[in-house]
C-alpha positions in Angstrom: 10.9 63.7 100.6 10.9 64.0 104.2 14.5 62.9 105.8 15.3 61.6 109.0 18.8 61.5 111.2 20.7 58.1 111.6 23.3 56.8 113.2 24.5 53.4 111.8 25.0 50.8 115.0 26.4 47.3 115.3 29.8 48.1 112.7 32.8 47.6 113.8 34.4 51.0 115.3 37.3 51.4 113.1 34.8 52.9 110.8 33.8 55.3 112.7 31.2 56.5 110.2 29.2 59.8 111.1 25.4 60.3 111.6 23.6 60.1 108.3 20.3 62.0 106.6 18.6 59.4 105.2 15.1 59.9 103.6 12.6 58.3 106.0 11.2 55.7 103.4 14.5 53.8 103.9 13.6 53.5 107.7 10.7 51.2 107.0 12.6 49.1 104.1 15.2 47.3 105.8 16.6 45.9 102.7 17.2 49.5 101.0 18.5 50.5 104.1 21.3 47.0 104.1 22.2 48.3 100.5 22.9 51.8 101.3 24.8 51.5 104.7 27.1 48.8 102.7 27.9 51.2 100.0 29.1 53.7 102.7 31.1 51.4 104.0 32.8 50.4 100.9 33.1 54.3 99.8 35.3 54.6 103.2 37.5 51.1 102.5 38.0 52.1 99.2 39.6 55.4 100.9 41.2 53.6 103.6 42.8 50.9 101.1 44.3 54.0 99.1 45.7 55.7 102.0 47.1 52.3 102.9 48.7 51.8 99.7 50.3 55.2 99.9 51.7 54.7 103.1 53.2 51.7 101.7 54.6 53.4 99.3 55.8 56.1 100.9 57.6 53.9 103.5 59.1 51.7 101.1 61.2 54.6 99.2 62.0 56.0 102.5 63.6 52.5 103.0 65.2 52.6 99.9 66.7 55.7 100.0 68.4 54.6 103.7 69.5 51.6 102.4 71.2 53.6 99.2 72.9 56.0 101.9 73.7 53.6 104.3 73.5 50.1 103.4 76.2 48.0 102.2 77.1 47.4 98.7 80.3 45.9 96.8 81.1 49.2 95.3 81.1 51.2 98.6 82.8 48.3 100.5 86.0 48.4 97.9 86.4 52.0 97.1 85.0 55.1 99.3 83.9 52.9 102.4 87.1 51.2 103.2 88.9 54.0 102.0 91.6 55.2 105.1 91.7 51.5 106.5 92.7 50.2 103.0 96.3 49.0 103.6 95.9 47.8 107.3 92.5 45.6 106.0 94.1 44.5 102.7 97.5 43.5 104.6 95.7 41.6 107.2 94.0 39.3 104.5 97.4 38.2 103.1 101.1 37.3 103.9 104.8 38.1 102.5 104.9 35.3 100.5 101.8 37.3 98.5 103.8 40.7 98.3 105.9 39.9 95.2 105.0 37.8 92.0 107.2 34.6 91.9 110.1 34.7 89.7 110.6 32.6 86.5 112.2 29.6 86.8 115.8 29.8 88.0 118.2 28.2 86.1 121.0 25.5 87.4 124.2 24.8 86.0 123.1 22.8 83.0 121.4 25.7 81.7 117.9 24.3 82.2 115.4 25.3 84.0 114.3 24.5 87.9 111.0 23.5 87.8 110.2 23.3 91.3 106.8 25.8 92.1 107.4 29.0 93.3 106.5 29.8 97.0 102.6 31.1 97.6 99.9 31.7 95.4 101.9 34.7 93.3 101.4 35.1 89.6 104.7 35.9 87.4 105.5 39.1 86.8 104.4 40.2 83.2 106.6 39.0 80.5 106.7 42.1 78.2 107.8 44.5 80.9 111.5 45.6 80.5 114.1 44.0 82.2 117.2 45.7 83.8 120.0 43.2 85.0 121.5 43.8 88.2 124.3 41.3 88.6 125.8 40.5 92.2 129.3 38.7 92.3 130.7 36.6 95.4 134.0 38.5 96.2 137.4 37.7 95.0 139.0 36.8 98.3 135.8 34.6 99.1 136.0 32.6 95.4 138.8 30.1 96.8 137.5 26.8 97.4 138.7 25.4 101.1 141.4 22.9 98.9 142.9 25.7 97.7 141.5 25.6 94.3 139.8 28.9 92.5 136.2 28.6 91.7 134.5 28.9 88.9 131.1 30.3 87.6 128.7 27.3 87.3 125.4 28.7 87.1 123.2 31.7 88.9 120.3 32.2 90.5 117.7 34.8 89.3 115.2 36.4 91.2 112.8 39.8 90.1 111.3 42.5 91.7 108.7 45.1 90.5 110.4 48.2 89.8 109.1 51.8 89.1 110.5 54.7 87.5 109.2 58.0 88.9 107.8 60.5 86.6 110.4 62.3 85.0 109.9 65.8 83.7 112.6 67.2 81.6 112.7 69.6 78.5 112.7 68.6 74.9 115.7 70.8 72.6 114.9 70.5 69.2 118.1 71.6 67.5 117.1 72.3 63.6 120.5 72.3 61.9 120.9 75.2 59.5 123.2 74.4 56.1 124.1 77.0 53.4 126.0 77.4 50.5 129.7 78.4 51.1 129.3 81.2 48.7 125.9 82.3 49.8 125.1 81.9 45.9 121.8 80.3 47.5 119.4 80.7 50.2 120.5 78.1 53.6 117.8 75.4 54.7 116.8 74.1 57.7 116.2 70.8 59.2 112.6 70.7 59.2 110.6 70.4 62.6 108.1 67.2 63.0 104.5 67.6 62.7 103.3 68.6 66.6 100.3 68.0 68.0 99.5 71.5 69.4 102.2 73.6 67.5 101.7 77.0 69.0 102.7 75.6 72.3 105.6 74.0 74.4 103.8 70.6 75.5 105.3 67.5 73.7 103.2 64.5 72.6 104.6 62.8 75.7 103.4 65.5 77.8 100.0 65.4 76.0 99.6 61.8 76.8 100.4 61.9 80.5 98.0 64.8 81.1 95.1 62.9 79.3 95.4 59.4 80.7 96.0 60.7 84.1 93.0 62.9 84.0 90.5 60.6 82.0 91.7 57.3 83.3 93.0 57.9 86.4 90.1 60.6 87.4 93.2 63.0 88.3 91.9 66.6 88.1 93.7 69.7 86.5 94.3 71.0 89.8 96.3 68.0 90.9 98.2 67.7 88.2 99.4 71.5 88.2 100.7 70.4 91.5 102.3 67.7 90.5 104.3 69.8 87.9 104.9 72.8 90.4 106.7 69.9 92.6 109.2 69.8 89.8 109.4 73.4 89.4 107.3 73.7 86.6 104.4 76.5 86.1 102.0 74.8 84.2 98.5 76.5 85.4 94.8 74.6 85.1 93.6 77.3 82.4 96.7 76.3 80.2 96.4 72.4 81.0 92.5 72.6 79.9 93.3 74.4 77.0 95.9 72.0 75.9 92.9 69.1 76.5 90.7 71.0 74.5 92.7 71.1 71.8 94.1 67.9 72.1 90.7 66.6 71.9 90.4 68.1 67.9 93.6 66.5 67.7 92.4 63.2 67.9 88.8 63.6 66.3 90.0 61.8 62.9 90.7 58.7 65.0 87.1 59.0 66.8 85.3 59.8 63.4 86.5 56.2 62.1 85.8 54.3 65.6 82.2 56.0 65.4 82.4 54.2 61.7 83.3 51.1 63.1 80.8 51.5 66.2 78.4 51.6 63.3 79.4 48.4 61.9 78.0 46.2 64.4 75.1 44.1 64.7 73.9 45.6 67.5 74.9 48.1 69.9 74.5 49.4 73.9 72.9 52.9 74.8 73.3 54.3 78.1 73.2 58.2 79.6 74.7 59.9 82.4 74.5 63.0 84.0 77.6 66.0 83.9 77.1 69.4 85.1 77.9 72.3 83.1 78.6 75.6 84.4 78.7 78.0 81.6 75.8 77.1 78.9 73.7 79.2 77.3 70.5 79.1 78.3 70.8 76.8 81.6 71.5 77.1 84.7 74.8 76.0 86.0 72.9 73.9 88.6 71.2 72.0 85.7 72.2 68.3 84.4 73.3 68.0 81.0 74.2 64.6 80.3 77.1 62.4 78.3 75.4 59.7 76.3 77.6 56.5 75.6 77.5 54.3 72.9 79.5 50.8 72.4 79.5 48.1 70.1 81.6 47.5 67.1 82.2 44.5 64.8 83.8 41.2 66.5 86.9 41.2 68.0 86.8 45.6 67.2 84.6 47.2 70.1 84.1 50.7 70.4 83.1 53.2 72.9 81.8 56.3 72.0 80.8 59.3 74.2 78.4 62.3 73.2 77.8 65.0 75.1 74.2 67.0 75.3 72.5 69.4 76.8 69.4 67.5 76.5 68.1 63.9 77.2 65.3 64.0 75.2 64.3 61.6 72.6 65.6 63.7 69.6 69.2 62.9 71.1 69.6 59.1 70.6 68.0 59.8 67.1 70.3 62.3 66.1 73.4 59.9 67.6 72.1 56.7 65.8 70.0 58.3 62.2 73.0 55.8 60.5 72.7 52.6 62.5 70.2 49.6 61.3 70.2 46.9 63.8 69.5 46.0 67.5 69.9 48.4 70.3 70.3 47.6 74.0 68.5 49.9 76.3 67.1 50.3 79.9 63.6 50.9 80.0 63.3 55.0 79.3 61.0 56.1 77.8 63.0 58.4 75.6 64.4 55.9 73.3 60.8 55.2 72.0 61.2 58.0 69.4 64.7 55.9 67.9 62.8 52.6 68.0 60.2 53.8 65.8 62.7 54.0 62.9 62.5 51.3 60.7 65.6 48.3 60.6 66.1 49.1 64.4 64.8 46.4 66.9 64.7 47.3 70.7 66.9 44.9 73.3 65.5 45.6 77.0 68.1 45.3 79.8 67.3 42.0 82.0 69.9 43.7 84.7 67.3 46.7 85.3 64.5 44.4 85.8 66.2 42.1 87.6 67.3 45.5 90.0 63.7 46.6 90.6 62.8 43.0 91.8 66.2 43.2 94.2 64.8 46.8 95.6 61.7 45.0 96.4 63.2 42.4 98.0 65.3 45.3 100.6 61.6 46.6 101.7 60.4 43.1 102.7 60.4 42.2 106.5 63.8 40.5 107.3 64.0 37.2 107.6 60.8 36.7 105.2 61.0 35.0 101.7 58.7 36.4 99.6 57.0 37.1 95.9 60.2 39.1 95.0 62.5 36.5 96.1 60.6 34.3 93.5 61.5 36.7 90.7 65.1 36.8 91.5 65.2 33.1 91.1 63.3 32.9 88.2 65.6 35.4 86.6 68.5 33.9 88.2 67.7 30.9 85.9 68.2 33.1 82.9 71.6 34.6 83.6 72.7 30.7 84.7 71.9 29.7 80.9 74.0 32.9 79.8 77.1 32.1 82.6 77.2 28.4 81.3 77.3 29.5 77.6 79.6 32.7 77.7 82.4 31.0 76.2 80.4 28.9 73.5 80.0 30.2 70.2 77.0 32.0 68.7 75.1 28.8 67.1 75.6 27.0 70.4 74.6 29.6 72.7 71.3 30.1 70.3 70.4 26.2 71.0 70.9 26.9 74.5 68.6 29.6 74.7 66.3 28.1 72.7 65.8 24.8 74.5 66.3 26.4 78.5 66.0 30.1 77.9 62.5 29.7 76.4 60.9 27.5 79.4 62.5 29.2 81.7 60.9 32.8 80.3 57.4 30.7 79.9 57.5 29.8 83.8 58.5 33.6 84.3 55.4 34.7 82.1 52.9 32.2 84.1 54.2 33.3 87.2 53.8 37.2 86.1 50.4 36.6 85.2 49.5 35.0 88.1 51.0 37.6 90.8 50.3 40.7 89.3 46.8 41.0 90.1 46.9 40.7 93.8 49.9 43.2 94.4 49.5 47.1 95.3 50.1 48.6 91.7 52.4 51.7 93.5 54.4 49.2 95.7 57.7 48.4 95.2 56.8 44.9 94.1 54.0 45.9 91.8 56.0 48.5 89.9 58.4 45.7 89.1 55.7 43.4 87.8 54.6 46.4 86.0 57.8 47.1 84.2 58.3 43.2 83.6 54.8 43.2 82.0 55.3 45.9 79.7 58.4 45.3 78.7 58.3 41.8 77.9 58.4 41.6 74.2 61.7 43.6 73.8 62.9 41.6 77.1 62.2 38.3 75.4 63.9 39.1 72.0 67.4 38.3 73.0 66.9 34.7 72.4 66.2 35.3 68.9 70.0 34.7 67.9 73.0 34.0 70.0 75.1 36.9 69.4 72.6 39.5 70.8 73.1 40.5 74.7 70.7 39.7 77.5 71.4 43.0 79.6 73.0 46.6 78.9 76.1 46.1 81.5 78.7 46.3 79.0 77.7 50.3 78.5 77.6 50.5 82.1 80.8 49.2 82.6 81.9 51.6 79.5 80.4 54.7 81.4 81.4 53.5 84.8 85.4 55.4 84.4 83.5 58.3 83.4 81.1 58.2 86.7 84.2 57.4 89.0 86.1 60.4 87.3 83.3 62.8 88.2 83.6 62.3 91.5 87.0 64.1 91.3 86.0 67.0 88.8 82.8 67.2 89.7 81.9 69.6 86.6 82.5 70.8 83.3 83.4 74.6 83.3 82.2 75.0 79.4 80.4 73.0 76.6 83.8 73.2 74.6 85.0 71.2 77.8 82.3 68.7 77.9 82.7 68.1 74.1 86.5 67.6 74.5 86.0 64.8 77.2 83.5 63.3 75.0 86.6 63.1 72.6 88.9 61.4 75.1 87.1 59.3 77.0 86.1 57.5 73.6 89.3 57.0 72.2 91.0 56.1 75.8 88.1 53.8 76.4 88.0 52.3 73.1 91.8 51.2 73.4 91.3 49.7 76.8 88.2 47.5 75.4 90.4 46.5 72.5 93.2 45.2 75.3 95.1 48.3 74.8 97.8 50.0 77.2 96.4 53.6 77.2 99.5 55.7 77.6 101.6 53.6 75.5 99.1 53.8 72.7 98.2 57.5 73.1 101.7 58.2 73.3 102.3 56.7 70.0 99.1 58.3 68.3 100.2 62.1 69.6 103.5 61.5 67.5 102.0 59.9 64.6 98.5 61.4 64.0 100.1 65.3 63.7 101.9 63.8 60.5 99.0 61.5 59.0 97.5 62.8 55.2 95.7 59.9 54.6 92.6 58.3 56.2 94.6 55.0 55.9 97.3 56.9 58.0 94.7 57.1 60.6 93.5 54.0 60.2 96.8 52.6 60.8 96.7 54.1 64.4 93.4 52.6 65.7 93.9 50.4 68.5 93.3 47.1 66.7 95.2 48.1 63.9 98.8 49.4 65.8 101.2 46.7 66.3 104.2 48.0 67.5 102.6 51.0 70.3 105.8 51.9 71.5 107.0 55.4 70.2 110.6 55.4 68.8 113.0 57.3 70.4 113.1 61.0 69.5 116.9 61.4 69.4 117.0 57.9 67.4 117.7 59.3 64.1 119.1 62.8 64.5 121.7 63.2 61.8 125.6 63.7 63.2 
């Protein structure tokens, strides 16, 4: 077939089409030639559209990355971002009347309380704190009335200050009295030493409690605690401290086993994971990521937080952790949970906070000052959270009714908006990925409206894992797998104590004193945070014989 060289004309300059080698017959058939030229232009437009879409995606990712690194956020503003000017910044927003909590009502001479309101807006000091009375007397020389009559006490004015006793490092000398027969007819007997958490060490239960709390609650690395001891003249190498931590985790393991049993009794639970670096792990490079998995749930009134370490983020991990569980499981959209969800009796809930977060990111890449489709999605999702906020303190039945009458229609409106919006949005854009995420997980996102007690998001797990993430910024990594597993045990028991409103150090001090002497499951169960009535451990010297 003969060919002729033709260069298209009368086309917009942006197409810049090259010369075409066309069959000669097309030169005499205008319709065929026109159709061919349109197909070439369409192909060129497809390539251009894909290129523009790719460029838009890259630009959005750049904007989001820049915002994550340099943008303002509530967490940055409240912690690291204001670290060095914290005192000046906070002091500028207060006055001297707010420096100390108000005092209890002062008593008048008749013994009745003075009900005049205290100055400022300060709240009272906790009533559970120990009170130490410091009595101030008027000098005797000034207690004579101008009329010459000696003054008598008619009342008192009471004010309170918050005081703090610094950490005291001391040595406990266990003196075990020995008794024997005066005639040496029988072997002597020696007073037994109470069971100790670490019998072969010189660490007391109270020292271990302090060590675990400052590391796993306050985020103080072992190297800094070593320095604290050194200031008191005590040599406590961090290697020794690390060994104490790992051994203490073994002591606490029976308590964690009962907590895990309680966790699986709940009608629903939350699951999340975060990275942790372990330097010495077989088959893995020191710089590779391992994972700490957190599960939180439990029956009403007995919240439980359980951490588990695993080198993998694969789907077999949640299956291993929850193979005995049946109920609702709240997760994010990570595909690693798919294998668990194939288990009979497990229903998956997807977190609405993760969905909303994606649309918030889409808002960030919009031109400033312009309201777009992402803002509409955030507003629609906000209606769902408004229902939850307004019924947070109601019973499950009232919350279920509110969800059925308010949330279900709001979800229907959101679905209509989704189906209308999705076809016109570039799939790889920030908005497009958010819409696809919403569409793909829709059945599991709407399942929470089936009951009144089910959560709308996974914030409970994220809040539980946050202390670990904050602490990780200080200690950075675990040296060994044993250390990572010990961290999981200790984070579990301490975060469970906090979730139950228990002061961690006071409770752990009691546990480490009593747990070594536990002989039955009932003895261990009595030390669970929701079972311990008296948190204060007895004085070690109170029952010593004379």
